[in-house]
Steps between C-alpha positions, in 0.01 A plus 500: 500500500144512626457270798164536666149457365425858603785638291412285198137612508601866540743475208240328280232763569736793441635354175146442368407858586810630320426291188132591478521870592539635145336836573742577787229545761607552862448208735333470837722300732336348807689402813338357808605415854302346782381842622526735201455513125680731258436609141748686280472639148829445317580620149695302238834641613439381857420838657226506765234747389264470797431264787242434768480257791316424821768708672373807312174519694415466865458133575193370679562174686149369426542520122585169333781450251255471208338832591843665531594367155180640350570843653856495368379401152242778479730773633790382285281508188395856586868602520570340162203672336607836647839450333327432167570126485206280402658194336739288705634147531435309823814336640412259778859388534537159659166523682206285401210699351273436795388675818644845564688515169182428305302755705752776417473419128119500506486825700733671251284383210182623670663839562577547130839347417520274195718189493 
């Protein structure tokens, strides 16, 4: 049984992605904490193909969270393109499509990923 609003939203988003992903594209899963933001590329079977986060580069204390998210989005998109993946599905999970989550999506689109 799903109890919290967070779990219900996460379940709803994942089930919609599963229903609408007819071409079996890999998905970009975003996870965020108060200090860091993470992006993972996961195939249909659930295997992590590549990942990138704010922990992957040297952190500058004067950089805001939005700027960190943009850096993560651009570098993550470069990794995906190097692996030959251009079309993906964006999985925001239970997070609202706003702020750092939205910035990662826009940075990935600007870098060449299609979703």
